[in-house]
N, C-alpha and C positions, 0 to 999 in steps of 0.2 A: 482452582485447577490451572487456570491460565497463568497466574503468577508463579506457581510452583513449576510448571512446565518450562516457562521462559528462564527461570532461575537454573533449572537443570541443564537446559541447552547452553546457557552462558558458562556453566561449570565445565561442560564438555568442550566448549570452545577454548576455555582457558587451559584445560589439560592437554588438548591436542595442538594448540597454537593456531588452529584454523579459525580465525575470528569470524569469518562469514558463515560459519555454522549458525551463528546468531543472525540469521536473515531477518531484517526488521519486520517484514510482512507476516512473520510467524506470530507476532502479537495479535494482529487482526484475524488471521486464520484460526489460531487456537481459541480465541474468545468466541468466535462464531461456532466452531465445531463443538466446544465444550458446552456452550449454551444451547445449541440446537443439534443434538445427536442424530436427528432424523432429517436434517437439512441437506441440501445438494452437495455442499462441500464435504460434509461428513460421510456421505454415501459414495464419494468418488475418491477413495484412497490412492488408486493407481494414478489418476489424473493429478492428484495433489502432489505427487512426486514428479511425474513426467512433465507437466506443463512448465513449472519454474525451471526445470533442468534444461529444456529445449530453448526457452527464452533467454536463459543465462548464457548458453552456448552462443546464441546469436549475438548477445550483447558483448561478450568477450571478443568475438570476431570483429565486430564493428569498432570496438575500442582499440583493437590492435592496428586497425587500418585507417581510422579516421580521427580527426580532432573533434573536440567538443564544439559543436556549432548547431544552428537550427536544423540543418539537413541531417546530420548524424543523429540528433535527438529524435527527429520525426521518423527516421529509419528504424531506430530501436523500438519506438512505440508501435510503428506499423508492423514490425516483425512479431512483436508480442501479440498484437491483435490477430494477425494471420495464423499464428500457432494456435491460439485459443479457438478461432473459427474452424481450423482444419481438424482439431481434435474434438470439436464440440464440447470444449471444456468449460466448466463454470468458474474456474480458478482465475478470475480477473487480476488478483494481486500478482500473478506471474508477470504482468507487464512491468512491474517494479523491478523484478529480478533481471529483466533485460536491459533496463536503463541504468541500473546501479553501476555496472562496470565503466560506462562512459562518464558518469558523474564523478566517480572516485578514481578514475584512471587505473582500473583493475585489468591487467593483461594476462593474468595467470589462469591456466586451465584448471587449477585446483579450485577456483571459485565455483563453477557449476557443481563439482563434486561436494564441496563444503555445504552449500545450501541444500543439496539433496539429502545429506545426513540429517539435517534438521527437519525437513519435510517428511522423510522416511520415519523418523521417530514419532512425529505427530500422526502419520498415517497408521503406524502400528498401534498406537494408543487408541485410535479411532476404531480400528478393526476389533481389538480386544474388548473395548467398551461396548460396542454394538452387539458383539457376539455373546458376551457373558454378563453384560449389565442388563438393566431393566428400563430402557428409555421410554418415555411417554409416547404413546401412539396418537395422542390428541394433537390436532393442528389448530394453533391460535392464529388470529389475523396477522400478527407480525411475522409468523412463519411463512404465510402466503406471500407477503410483501418481499421478504428476504429471498425466498425461492425464486420469485419472478425477477428480482434484481440480479440474480446470478445466471439468468438466461442470456443468450445472445441477443443483441439489439434487433428490433424489427424495422426500424427506420434509420436513415442515415443523413437526413437534412442538417443534423447538428455538426457534422464532420468539419466543415469550413470554419465554424466558430471555435471548435476544439483545437484545430490546427493553429488558428490565429493566436489562441491563448498560449499554446506551447511556444510558438515563435516569439511572442512578446516576452514571456518569462525567460527564455534562453537569452534574448537580447539584453534584458535587464541584468541577468546573471553575469554576462560578459562585461556590461557597463560598470557594474559595481564590484565585480570580482567575487561575487557570492553565488556559487553554483547551486546552493541550497534554495535559491529563489524557485527553482523547479526541482524540488526534492522528489525522488521517485514515487513515494506514496501519494503525493499530490496529483500525479498523473492518473493513478488508479481512482482517486477520489473524483477527478474531473471526468474520466471516462464513464464511471457509473452515473454521475450527475447528468451528463449530457445524453448518454445513450438511453437512460431510463428516467427521463425528467418527470414523467407523470407519477411515478411511484417511489423514486429515490427519497429516503427519509430526510436527508440533509438538503435536498433540492427545495423543500418547503421553507427552509430557514437559511438561505444563502448568506444573508447579511451577517450572521453570527459566526460563520466559518472562520474568518481571519482571526477572531479573538480566540476561538477554541483551539485552532491549530497553533497559534502563537504560544498559548499557555501550555499545551502538551509538549511543544518544542522546548519551552523554558524548563519544564519539569525534567525532561531528558538531559538537558545541559547541567542542571543542578545535581542530578543523580550521578552523572559522569564526573563532575568536578569534585563533589564531596565523597563519593563512594568508589570511584574508579570505574573499571569495566567488567567487574566480576558478577557473580550471581546476585549479590545484594543490590548492586546498582541496577541490573536488569529488572529485578523484581520491583524495585522502587519506581523505575521509569514506567513500567507497564501498569502498576497499581495506580500511579498518579494519573496516567492517561485515562484509565477507566473511570476514576473518580471525576475527572473533569468532564468527560462526555456525559456521564450520568448526572452530574451537577447541573449542566446546561440542558439536560433532557434532549440531546440531539444524538441520534444513533449514527455515528460516523466512525466505523472501525479503522479506516486508514489513518486516523489521527493517532491511534495507538502505535502504529508503525513509525510515525513521525517522532514520537517520544523515545523510541529505541535507537534511532539513527545516531544521536550524539555519542553513543558508546562505540561507534565505529569511526568516529572522527578524531584525528590526532589534535589534542589541545582544543576542544570545543569552547567557544565563547558565546556571549549573548548576541553576537552577529547572526547566529543561527536562527533564533526565534524571530529576529527582525527580518531576515531573508525569507523565512517561511511565511510570515505575515504579509510581506510584499507580494509574494507569489500567489497567496490565497486571495488577496484583494483583486489581482488580475483575473484569477479564475472566477471569482464572484461577479466581477464586472462583465466578463465575457458571457457568463451564463445568463445574467439579467438581460443583456443585449439580445442573446439568442431567444429567450422567452418572449421579449417584447416583439421581435421581428416575427416569430412564429404566430403570435396572437394577431398581429397586424395582417399577416398574409391570410390567416383563416377568416378574417372579416371581409376580405376582398372577394 
């Protein structure tokens, strides 16, 4: 269902010419919603549309008035977190919607409307499926973890480490000329990892993240180079991303969004997976440092 939905969204983007209807985080959102029809994302169709719309509006405004730099990136991320907190929304991938305009120099107000078309389609499918389908009412342990992961953080001692991680990645992006060092889905991945370090599935295996994210990025580049940017390429990118995270047995949905992003990049090359790998290494190192410091403080 995820692959078919993304292929349909890519077709809609091709027909309308509004490429950002194919908002990369739709890959992660659709996989979770189709897998867990009783999960928090699936039960919040209005927030599913509203949260990315508002963060996207903030992102376009910042992109129109500021250049890509650590301060503007942090402002985009902070705006996304404030929107999520104000709405009490579980839709953390909306942070990516707010950073994407700055990363890709998107200044058009059509961008928030475009991504809303994609999220509205997903929300509509969710409502119809939950109303007329027969979702399971049983709750398995992974559902409990995923639901907790989609709640607002209860502690904030991780914030300085997260901010430092973002700043280093932006600096490396400016140094190398690769803005994909801090690809927007990576920010979502880091936010969940730091904010819910006790339960986040990929926080237990941080060392493997650079490899997983680099491979999903490479799959996206191959799909874009060989198949273009249409429905077949989108389907292949999402399917490849899902196969990789399943193959490594690490539940990290933002990696699927990483595999979709090359379809929005003009002439993507293998610098993209290299940049993603570099950014993920910084994220992993920052998280390991945070976990070490947290444990050291708890022993004092």
